[in-house]
C-alpha positions in Angstrom: 178.0 175.6 200.1 175.4 176.0 202.4 175.1 179.5 204.5 178.1 179.2 207.1 180.7 179.5 204.4 180.4 183.3 205.0 183.9 184.7 205.4 185.8 185.0 202.5 188.8 182.0 204.0 185.7 179.8 204.2 184.0 181.1 200.5 187.2 180.4 199.0 187.5 177.1 200.8 184.3 176.2 199.3 184.7 177.1 195.7 188.2 174.8 196.3 186.8 171.8 197.3 183.8 172.0 194.7 186.2 172.5 191.4 188.2 169.4 193.0 185.3 167.8 192.6 184.8 168.3 189.1 187.6 166.0 188.2 185.6 163.1 189.4 182.3 164.0 187.8 182.4 166.9 185.3 178.5 167.2 185.6 177.5 166.5 189.0 173.9 167.2 189.5 172.7 171.0 190.1 175.5 171.8 187.2 172.9 173.9 184.6 173.7 173.5 181.3 174.2 177.2 180.0 172.1 177.7 177.1 173.5 178.6 173.3 177.2 178.3 175.5 178.5 174.7 173.7 179.2 172.6 176.3 180.0 175.4 179.1 177.8 175.1 182.4 177.1 176.9 186.1 177.2 175.7 189.8 175.5 177.4 192.1 177.2 177.6 195.6 175.4 179.6 197.7 175.5 183.1 196.7 178.5 182.5 194.3 178.4 181.1 190.6 181.2 178.7 189.3 181.3 178.8 185.2 183.1 176.3 183.2 183.7 174.4 180.2 183.9 170.4 179.5 186.2 169.5 176.8 185.4 165.8 177.0 187.4 164.9 174.1 190.8 165.9 176.3 189.2 165.0 179.0 189.7 168.6 180.6 187.7 170.8 182.9 188.5 174.7 181.7 187.4 177.4 184.8 186.3 180.0 183.7 184.7 182.3 186.2 183.1 182.6 190.0 181.8 185.1 191.2 179.2 186.2 193.3 176.0 186.0 192.2 175.2 189.6 191.3 178.0 189.7 189.2 177.7 186.9 187.3 174.8 187.5 185.0 176.1 190.9 184.2 
């Protein structure tokens, strides 16, 4: 997500695009594996964070949460 994504609709579109890309590549460049969380990852998108889990056996990406960075780590 670029800094141009400032309105709620722009943020929504940027997040939706990133989620769709996870179907093709569940561990893209920039994805951070969360320590002690099994197969959970985090993607940074500007001021927002997307947390998700990869189930390689069933070839499924399970979305967790997408929040502003201020609330994400609480």
